[in-house]
C-alpha positions, 0 to 999 in steps of 0.5 A: 500500500502507498503509505504516502498520500502525495505519492499515491494514485489517489492524489495523482489520478483521482482528485478531479476538477469540479468543472471536469466533473460537471462536464463528464455528467452532462449526459445525465444532466440532460435528463436530471437536474443537478439536485436530482442527480445528487439525490440519486447518488445519496440514495445509492450511498445509503444503500451501500451504508445499509449493505455494509451494516447488514454485512457487519463491515467496518466503516472504512470498507463502506467509505471505500466502496462509496468512493469506488461508486463515485469514481465510476460515475465520475467517468461514466453515465448512470446508463452505463451500469445500473447503480443497483448492480454497481453498489454491491459490486463496489462493496464486494471489491472494497471488502477485498481491498481493505482486507476485511475478509472476502464476502462469500458469493451467496452471502452477498446476493442474499444480503442484497435481496434482504436489504432491498426487500426490508429496507428499500421496499419504498424504492423497489417493488420487485426483488433484487434482480442481479446474480453473482455472475453479473457482479463479477462481470461488473467488478471487471468493468469497475477495476478497468475504469479505475485503472486498478487504482484501488488504494483510497485514503480516507479522512478518518485517520487524520481526523483522529490525529487532529482531534487529539492535537486539538484536545477535542472531547469525545462528543466533538470527535464523534460529531466530526466522525458523523460529518465525515460519514455525511460527506460521502453523500457529496462529491468532496471525496473526488475533489479534495484530499482526505486531510482537508475533508477531516479538517472541515468536518472537525471545524464544523463539529467545533462550531456546533459544540461552541469549541473555540478552535480559531487559533488552532486553525489559524496556525495550520499550513493548509489551503483554507479556501479548500476547507471552506469548499468542503464546508460549502458542500456539506452545508448544501447537503444539510440544506437539501436534507431539510426538505428532502423526503427520500421515501416519497421522492426516490421512486420517481427519480429512479424511474426518471434516471437514465438506464442501461439498454439491456440486450435480449438474452439468447 
């Protein structure tokens, strides 16, 4: 594993420019508004989270799977591969990359069926439609898209280090960890280094808990414009969540979403 973020493929290949990201999404944004696109990505991030919790995977695996999903759709349209297939494929691959033990084929598919039926029945009226051979084929396309750049640096480790340096209490650190999890529902993992995401989440948590950290942040040797950029994404997410009822809206959005042209089976 690349021990140095600055020498890693994550830094060299997978920190993208926002304008390039929007340009790559133009095919989807001809069908969906930017807000509708974000809501769909939030939904499938939630699906990955629920799949990870049901499989009892570490949050690091869930976060890596989410980044894999976002990296794929940073380069390809939603109509290339159904996100309902790509999401469990990303979890399957992330569990191997993060060395948490390989999920058995049967367990993966049965868990997908269980999660779709019990947790996301408001979005799907039929059972999970995919089988393990389709997941394995999808894994090949996912690996190809990422050019086998599988090491993902996450904000969790730097977050703990910064929290200790700032002498954060457990409540502030826990809130900042939760905000990092929330950040997976935005594009920040594609746009900013993980240590800057950690700093922005820690800063927000300090504000919520009225912890004075201005001097500590003033002494940091980092790009505060980027910290504010991450914060802006997070505040936009929270603003969206105020009036967004996923259970009422997602079915129509999934019907509107660009879909793969399925070839007739022979």
